[in-house]
C-alpha positions in Angstrom: 0.0 0.0 0.0 1.0 3.6 -0.3 1.4 5.8 2.8 2.9 9.1 3.8 5.9 8.2 6.0 8.0 10.6 8.0 11.5 9.1 8.6 12.7 12.1 10.6 11.5 15.4 12.1 10.6 18.2 9.7 10.8 16.0 6.6 8.8 16.8 3.5 5.8 14.6 2.9 6.7 11.6 0.7 4.5 8.7 -0.4 6.2 5.4 0.2 5.3 1.7 -0.3 4.7 -0.5 2.8 2.8 -3.6 3.7 -0.9 -3.6 4.2 -1.5 -4.2 7.9 -3.4 -7.3 9.1 -6.2 -6.9 11.7 -5.7 -8.6 15.0 -8.2 -9.8 17.5 -11.1 -7.3 17.9 -9.7 -5.1 15.0 -10.9 -4.1 11.5 -8.9 -3.2 8.4 -10.2 0.0 6.8 -9.5 1.1 3.3 -9.1 4.8 3.8 -10.8 7.1 1.3 -10.1 10.4 3.0 -8.1 11.7 6.0 -7.9 15.1 7.6 -5.1 17.2 9.0 -5.0 18.3 12.7 -2.6 20.6 14.5 -1.4 17.5 16.3 -0.1 16.1 12.9 1.7 19.4 12.3 3.6 19.2 15.6 4.5 15.5 15.1 5.9 16.3 11.7 8.0 19.1 13.3 9.3 16.6 15.8 8.2 18.6 18.8 5.0 16.7 19.8 5.5 14.9 23.1 6.4 11.3 22.4 7.1 11.8 18.7 9.0 8.9 17.3 10.2 8.2 13.7 9.6 6.6 11.3 5.9 7.0 11.6 2.6 7.2 9.6 0.6 10.0 11.1 -3.1 11.0 10.8 -5.8 10.8 13.4 -8.9 11.5 11.2 -10.1 9.1 8.6 -13.1 7.6 6.9 -13.3 4.6 4.6 -14.6 1.1 3.9 -14.2 -1.9 6.2 -12.3 -4.4 4.1 -11.4 -7.1 6.6 -12.2 -8.0 10.2 -10.2 -9.8 12.8 -11.2 -12.6 15.2 -14.3 -11.9 17.3 -15.7 -9.3 15.0 -19.0 -9.6 13.1 -18.3 -10.0 9.4 -21.4 -7.8 8.6 -19.0 -4.9 9.1 -17.3 -5.8 5.8 -18.0 -3.3 3.0 -19.6 -0.8 5.4 -18.6 2.9 5.2 -17.3 4.1 8.5 -15.8 7.0 10.5 -13.0 6.4 12.9 -13.0 7.7 16.5 -9.3 8.4 16.9 -9.3 8.4 20.7 -8.1 4.9 21.6 -8.5 3.1 25.0 -10.1 6.0 26.9 -11.0 3.8 29.8 -14.1 3.4 32.0 -14.1 6.8 33.8 -16.1 9.4 31.7 -14.5 12.2 33.6 -10.9 11.5 32.5 -9.0 9.1 30.3 -7.0 6.2 31.7 -3.3 5.4 31.4 -3.7 3.5 28.2 -5.3 6.3 26.3 -3.7 7.4 23.1 -4.6 9.1 19.8 -4.5 7.3 16.4 -1.4 8.3 14.4 1.1 8.1 17.2 2.2 5.7 18.6 0.0 3.5 16.3 -0.1 3.8 12.5 -2.3 6.6 11.3 -4.7 7.4 8.5 -2.4 9.0 6.0 -2.3 5.7 4.3 -4.4 3.5 2.0 -5.1 1.1 4.9 -5.2 1.2 8.6 -6.2 -1.2 11.4 -8.2 0.1 14.4 -10.2 -1.5 17.2 -13.7 -2.4 16.1 -15.1 -0.3 19.0 -13.6 2.8 17.3 -15.7 2.7 14.1 -19.1 4.3 13.5 -21.3 4.3 10.5 -20.7 7.2 8.1 -23.8 9.2 7.4 -25.3 8.1 4.1 -25.5 11.6 2.7 -21.9 12.6 3.5 -18.9 12.2 1.3 -15.9 10.5 2.7 -14.2 13.9 2.7 -16.9 15.4 4.9 -16.8 12.4 7.2 -13.0 12.5 7.6 -13.3 16.2 8.6 -15.4 15.4 11.6 -13.8 13.1 14.3 -10.9 14.7 16.3 -12.0 18.3 16.0 -15.7 17.8 16.5 -15.1 15.5 19.5 -12.7 18.0 21.1 -15.3 20.8 20.5 -18.2 18.8 21.9 -16.5 17.8 25.1 -15.1 21.3 25.7 -18.5 22.9 25.2 -20.9 20.4 26.8 -19.1 17.8 28.9 -16.7 20.2 30.5 -18.3 23.6 29.9 -21.8 22.5 30.6 -23.1 25.0 28.0 -26.8 26.0 28.3 -29.1 27.8 26.0 -28.9 31.6 26.2 -25.4 31.6 27.6 -22.6 33.8 26.2 -19.5 32.1 24.8 -16.1 33.5 23.7 -14.2 31.3 21.4 -10.5 32.2 20.6 -8.7 31.6 17.4 -11.6 31.4 14.9 -10.5 29.5 11.8 -9.0 26.3 13.2 -10.8 23.0 12.8 -11.9 22.8 16.5 -12.8 26.5 16.7 -15.1 26.2 13.7 -17.0 23.3 15.3 -17.1 25.2 18.6 -18.9 28.0 16.7 -21.3 25.7 15.0 -22.1 23.7 18.1 -22.6 26.7 20.4 -24.8 28.5 17.9 -26.9 25.3 17.4 -27.3 25.0 21.2 -28.7 28.5 21.4 -25.7 30.3 22.8 -24.5 33.8 21.9 -21.1 33.4 20.4 -18.2 35.9 20.0 -14.8 35.1 18.6 -11.3 36.3 18.2 -8.9 36.1 15.3 -6.0 38.0 13.6 -7.9 37.9 10.4 -10.9 40.0 9.4 -11.8 37.5 6.8 -12.0 34.7 9.4 -14.2 36.8 11.7 -16.6 37.5 8.8 -16.7 33.8 8.1 -17.4 33.1 11.8 -20.3 35.5 11.6 -21.8 33.7 8.6 -21.8 30.6 10.8 -23.9 32.4 13.5 -21.3 34.2 15.6 -22.4 37.7 16.6 -19.1 39.4 16.4 -15.4 39.2 16.9 -12.2 41.1 17.9 -8.5 41.0 16.7 -6.6 39.3 19.5 -3.3 40.9 18.3 -4.5 44.4 18.9 -4.0 46.3 22.2 -7.2 46.6 24.3 -8.9 43.7 22.5 -10.6 42.6 25.7 -12.2 46.0 26.2 -13.5 46.0 22.7 -14.9 42.5 23.2 -16.8 43.5 26.3 -18.2 46.5 24.4 -19.5 44.6 21.4 -20.8 41.7 23.5 -22.5 44.0 26.0 -20.9 42.4 29.1 -19.0 39.4 30.4 -19.1 35.7 29.4 -20.4 32.5 30.9 -17.8 30.4 29.1 -14.4 31.1 27.4 -12.9 28.3 25.3 -9.3 28.7 24.4 -6.7 26.7 22.4 -3.7 29.0 22.6 -2.9 29.9 26.2 0.0 32.5 26.1 -0.1 36.1 27.1 -3.8 36.7 26.3 -4.9 34.1 28.8 -4.3 36.6 31.7 -7.2 38.6 30.3 -9.7 35.8 30.5 -10.7 35.9 34.2 -11.6 39.6 33.8 -14.0 38.7 31.0 -15.9 36.1 33.0 -19.2 36.5 34.8 -19.3 35.3 38.4 -19.3 31.5 38.3 -17.9 31.5 34.7 -15.7 28.8 33.2 -12.5 28.9 31.1 -12.0 25.6 29.1 -8.6 25.1 27.5 -7.5 22.4 25.1 -4.3 23.7 23.6 -1.2 25.9 24.1 0.0 27.0 20.7 0.8 30.6 22.0 3.1 29.3 24.8 3.1 29.6 28.6 0.4 31.2 30.7 1.7 34.3 32.5 1.2 35.1 36.2 -2.3 36.0 37.2 -3.9 37.5 40.2 -5.5 34.7 42.1 -8.4 36.8 43.4 -9.6 37.2 39.8 -10.4 33.5 39.9 -11.5 32.7 43.4 -13.5 35.9 44.0 -15.5 35.1 40.9 -16.1 31.4 41.8 -14.5 30.8 38.4 -13.4 27.4 37.0 -10.4 26.7 34.8 -11.0 23.3 33.1 -8.6 21.3 30.9 -9.9 19.0 28.2 -8.5 16.6 25.6 -10.4 14.7 23.0 -13.3 12.8 24.6 -14.8 9.5 25.7 -16.7 6.9 23.6 -19.9 8.4 25.1 -18.8 11.9 24.1 -18.2 10.7 20.5 -21.6 9.1 20.3 -23.3 12.2 21.8 -21.4 14.4 19.3 -22.6 12.3 16.4 -26.1 12.5 17.6 -25.8 16.3 18.1 -24.4 16.7 14.6 -27.3 14.7 13.1 -30.0 16.4 15.2 -28.8 19.9 14.2 -27.8 19.1 10.6 -24.3 20.4 11.1 -22.1 20.2 8.0 -18.3 20.0 8.4 -16.6 23.1 7.1 -13.8 22.1 4.7 -11.4 24.7 3.6 -9.7 22.7 0.9 -9.3 19.1 -0.3 -5.8 18.0 -1.3 -4.8 14.9 -3.3 -2.4 12.6 -1.4 0.5 13.7 -3.5 0.0 17.3 -2.4 -0.1 16.6 1.4 2.9 18.9 1.9 0.8 21.8 0.7 -1.8 21.1 3.3 0.8 21.3 6.0 2.1 24.5 4.6 -1.4 26.0 4.7 -1.8 25.0 8.3 1.6 26.4 9.2 0.6 29.7 7.7 -2.7 29.7 9.6 -4.5 30.2 6.3 -7.4 27.8 6.7 -10.9 28.3 8.0 -12.2 24.8 8.8 -10.6 21.5 8.0 -7.9 20.6 5.5 -8.7 17.2 4.0 -6.5 14.7 2.1 -8.0 12.5 -0.4 -6.3 9.1 -0.3 -5.5 7.5 -3.6 -7.1 4.2 -4.5 -4.9 1.2 -5.0 -4.5 -2.5 -4.2 
């Protein structure tokens, strides 16, 4: 089969030949039709993701056809179109993942390949009306967004939500989900174009996070403070968040692309009865609930661009330049 291998850090995407994997007990072999790029893949490629090891086939998101099943798996799965839940071995506690939890694409072989083996419990039927490209754009980002908003953030209709970094895959789902749930949504970005696109999805307004006094402008356009702030960047702007919260408000964080969080005044947190909540991916129940929510509200994945497998490097370049709004999808070539 063909796969995109990285033999060392910061290597250009190259398609190489390798053996088709064989499904083990309780596994299925999926012929991947489409995969999608996540920020995680970008950091692994750079060699700075925790636990990154080479050589590797990355890719967490994928959709395709079940071609073969291992022992103990119903053969009725064969030829079914499926989506992969990339969160492996979450564990029994819905509040937090267990010690065996990992994400598809590291340390196990990922979806940037014509075939991949995953546990049968990790596959779900693809919606009949969706293309494989749409289905591949859903799993990791939509799961992360769902858990951040609902499982951790406990979002309720009518609440006011601030979502940072509009444009990334998770942020776009956060906007769509929060709007669908009846929240009032505001965003930040460094791009006027992305703020306008967020507004077309139902956001009520946005601010430029790279401009001085952005937090004052945000309070002005939103007419007050926020019930929930969801952030993927951390960094210097994080210090502003407690001041933007209502009493009893929550900050939910799932990334740190902007670096370390600076010192903050503790009283801004405890005097407001505020909560700072970390979140990563989600449980099997979260994934099911996310799929149900997407179906109920007819939410369509936002795809910025679809790349052929041979142009995967261009997809990484677009992500590095923060150009996309929504998901970057890679169409996997047929073969074998």
